[in-house]
C-alpha positions in Angstrom: 132.7 99.8 106.7 131.8 102.4 109.1 128.3 103.6 108.9 129.1 107.2 108.3 131.5 106.3 105.3 128.6 104.1 103.8 126.2 106.9 104.2 128.6 109.4 102.8 129.2 107.3 99.7 125.5 106.7 99.2 124.6 110.4 99.3 127.6 111.3 97.0 126.5 108.6 94.6 122.9 109.7 94.3 123.8 113.4 94.4 121.3 114.4 97.1 120.5 114.0 100.7 116.9 112.9 100.4 115.6 110.5 103.0 112.1 109.1 102.3 110.2 108.1 105.5 108.1 105.0 105.1 105.2 105.7 107.2 102.2 103.8 105.9 99.3 105.6 107.2 96.4 103.3 106.4 94.0 106.2 106.1 96.2 107.9 103.4 97.0 104.9 101.2 95.8 105.3 97.6 92.4 103.9 96.7 94.1 100.8 95.0 94.8 99.8 98.7 91.3 100.6 100.1 91.3 97.1 101.6 93.4 98.4 104.5 90.5 100.6 105.5 88.0 97.7 105.4 86.9 96.9 109.0 86.5 93.3 108.0 90.0 93.0 106.7 92.4 90.7 108.6 95.8 91.9 109.9 97.4 89.6 107.3 95.5 91.3 104.4 96.4 94.7 105.7 100.0 93.9 106.2 100.2 92.3 102.7 98.8 95.5 101.2 101.2 97.8 103.2 104.1 95.6 101.9 103.0 95.9 98.3 102.4 99.7 98.6 105.9 100.3 100.1 107.8 98.0 97.8 106.1 100.0 94.9 107.3 103.2 96.4 110.8 101.7 96.8 110.7 100.9 93.0 109.6 104.4 92.3 112.5 106.1 94.3 115.3 103.8 94.8 117.3 105.3 91.8 116.7 108.9 93.1 117.3 108.7 96.8 120.2 107.3 99.0 118.1 106.2 102.1 114.8 105.3 103.4 113.4 105.3 107.1 110.6 102.9 107.9 108.6 104.0 110.9 108.0 101.1 113.3 104.7 102.3 114.8 102.8 102.0 111.5 103.9 98.4 111.2 103.5 97.5 115.0 99.8 98.4 114.8 99.3 95.4 112.7 100.8 93.0 115.1 103.1 90.2 114.3 101.8 90.3 110.7 103.0 94.0 110.6 106.5 93.2 111.9 106.8 90.6 109.1 105.8 93.3 106.6 108.4 95.6 108.3 111.2 93.1 107.7 110.1 92.4 104.2 110.3 96.1 103.4 113.7 96.5 105.1 115.0 93.5 103.1 113.5 95.0 99.8 115.2 98.3 100.6 118.6 96.5 101.0 118.0 94.6 97.8 117.7 98.0 96.0 120.9 99.4 97.5 119.3 101.7 99.9 120.6 102.9 103.4 118.0 101.8 105.9 117.4 103.8 109.1 115.0 102.2 111.5 112.7 104.9 113.1 112.1 103.1 116.4 113.0 105.8 118.9 113.9 103.1 121.4 115.5 103.9 124.8 115.6 101.9 128.1 117.9 100.8 130.8 120.5 98.1 130.9 119.6 94.7 129.3 116.3 96.2 127.8 118.4 98.6 125.7 120.7 95.8 124.7 117.8 93.6 123.7 116.5 96.6 121.5 119.9 97.2 120.0 120.2 93.4 119.2 116.7 93.3 117.5 117.5 96.1 115.2 121.3 96.3 114.7 123.2 93.0 115.5 120.4 90.3 115.2 118.8 87.9 117.6 118.8 84.1 117.4 117.9 83.1 113.8 117.8 86.7 112.5 118.1 87.3 108.7 120.9 89.9 108.2 119.0 91.4 105.4 116.2 92.5 107.8 118.6 94.5 110.1 118.9 98.3 109.9 122.0 100.3 108.9 121.1 102.7 111.6 118.4 103.3 114.3 116.8 106.3 115.9 117.0 106.2 119.8 115.7 108.4 122.7 118.7 109.4 125.1 116.6 110.8 128.0 117.1 108.0 130.2 120.8 108.8 130.4 124.1 107.5 129.1 123.7 104.0 130.6 120.7 103.7 128.2 122.8 104.6 125.2 125.8 102.5 125.9 124.3 99.3 124.7 123.4 100.9 121.4 126.8 102.1 121.0 128.3 98.7 121.6 125.9 97.4 119.1 127.0 100.0 116.6 130.8 99.0 117.0 129.9 95.3 116.6 127.8 95.7 113.6 129.3 98.7 111.9 125.9 100.4 112.2 124.8 103.9 113.1 122.6 105.8 115.5 120.5 108.9 115.3 119.9 110.3 118.9 116.9 112.6 119.5 118.3 116.1 120.2 115.7 118.7 118.9 112.6 117.2 117.6 110.2 118.6 115.1 106.8 118.5 117.0 105.2 121.7 118.2 105.5 121.0 121.9 109.3 119.8 121.8 110.3 123.2 123.4 108.5 122.2 126.8 111.5 120.3 127.8 114.2 120.5 125.1 114.9 124.3 125.3 114.8 124.5 129.1 117.8 125.2 131.3 121.1 126.7 130.6 122.7 124.9 128.8 119.5 123.7 127.4 118.5 120.0 127.4 119.2 120.0 123.8 122.6 121.4 124.1 123.5 119.0 126.8 122.4 116.1 124.6 124.3 117.5 121.6 127.5 117.7 123.6 127.1 114.1 124.7 126.4 113.1 121.1 129.7 114.8 120.3 131.6 112.8 122.9 130.0 109.4 121.9 130.8 110.2 118.3 134.4 111.2 118.6 135.4 107.6 119.0 133.4 106.5 116.0 134.6 108.8 113.2 134.9 107.5 109.6 137.4 108.5 107.1 134.8 110.9 105.6 135.2 113.0 108.8 131.8 112.3 110.1 130.7 110.1 113.0 128.4 107.1 113.0 126.6 108.7 115.9 124.0 111.2 114.6 121.5 113.6 115.9 117.8 114.2 115.0 117.1 117.9 114.7 113.9 119.0 113.2 114.0 121.1 110.2 111.1 123.1 111.8 113.6 124.9 113.8 115.8 126.6 111.2 116.9 129.2 113.7 118.6 126.7 116.0 119.8 124.4 113.2 123.1 126.4 112.3 124.0 126.6 115.9 123.6 122.8 116.5 125.5 122.1 113.4 128.4 124.3 114.8 128.1 122.5 118.1 128.3 119.0 116.5 130.6 119.5 113.4 131.3 115.9 112.9 127.8 114.7 113.6 125.5 113.5 110.7 122.1 115.1 111.2 118.7 113.6 110.4 116.3 116.5 109.6 112.6 115.7 109.8 110.0 118.1 109.1 110.3 118.8 105.4 107.2 119.1 103.3 104.1 118.1 105.1 105.4 119.6 108.5 106.1 122.8 106.8 109.9 123.1 106.5 111.3 124.2 103.1 114.6 123.4 101.4 115.9 127.0 102.6 115.3 125.9 106.2 117.5 123.0 106.2 120.7 124.7 104.8 122.0 125.4 108.2 122.3 121.7 108.9 125.0 121.1 106.2 128.7 121.4 106.4 130.9 122.8 103.6 130.3 120.8 100.4 126.8 120.4 101.3 127.5 117.3 103.3 126.6 115.9 106.8 122.7 115.6 106.9 119.8 113.7 105.4 116.5 115.5 104.9 113.4 113.4 105.6 110.1 113.6 103.7 107.2 111.0 104.4 103.8 112.0 103.5 104.9 114.5 100.8 106.3 111.6 98.8 104.3 108.6 99.9 100.9 110.1 99.3 101.8 112.7 96.6 99.1 111.3 94.3 96.4 112.7 96.8 97.1 116.1 95.0 96.6 114.7 91.6 95.9 111.6 89.8 95.4 109.0 92.4 95.8 106.1 90.1 99.3 106.9 89.3 100.6 106.9 92.8 104.1 105.5 91.8 104.6 108.2 89.2 103.5 111.0 91.8 105.8 109.6 94.4 108.7 109.6 91.9 108.0 113.2 90.8 107.8 114.3 94.4 111.2 112.6 95.2 112.8 114.3 92.0 111.2 117.8 93.0 112.6 117.5 96.6 116.1 116.5 95.3 116.0 119.5 92.9 114.7 121.9 95.5 117.5 120.9 98.0 120.2 120.9 95.3 119.1 124.5 94.5 119.1 125.6 98.1 122.3 124.0 99.0 124.1 125.5 95.8 122.9 129.0 96.3 125.2 131.6 97.8 124.6 132.3 101.6 
């Protein structure tokens, strides 16, 4: 099934567009996992604790949210053991029926891009299909020839892409808002072209865009510019964006976007009972879903 159709079904099934970012900051993990901050701990010990923590998070939120987004960097810092942990978390996410978006932001030329696409979407020699992603974030700023191998992988695997268009970090305007049309607008138009050939029956494409929820003033304009593009909206919660800020990213019927929260859910226990970190994560996910539901159902 087309990725856009799988995603649309998952969001409708759960009744909310919440995306939980699986970013295991070692410094923020609950005290129960203090071993990850021990300078004498081995990579394997840290990776095992990261896996245990994130599987606990999955158990806490899997019946609430439709999708998760593991961030590769926090696994890669632990070397091969970290990559094994990442694959375990991806497989555990699939076991719980969740859409998995690999947050790798890969982008390179020719055969290198093809290798990245194979690693995350179609699988290399001996790959376990359970460890592959449903979709992948990529960086388009090397040009269309760097995106093409990912598009081909999506077609082969029925997978999706989220292409960086307007990111949530503070200095993103240094490049992304320059020019006329701006770099962001040029990328958005290209995303629309790439996506037009990959529409699902739901009316959305398998080629999505990353647009920061921290730019609410631009969000509605980009949604209008990309009417069939599923959006991934980072920046909710810890980065300052609110439920009201993301409304412009949705289409009629409150469809077409996922809203990401990472630290606000994973480390919600830091604001209360640290021992009950699973309960805190679950309550934070429920609160996020309720806030979004209220904002998206309110009259404009």
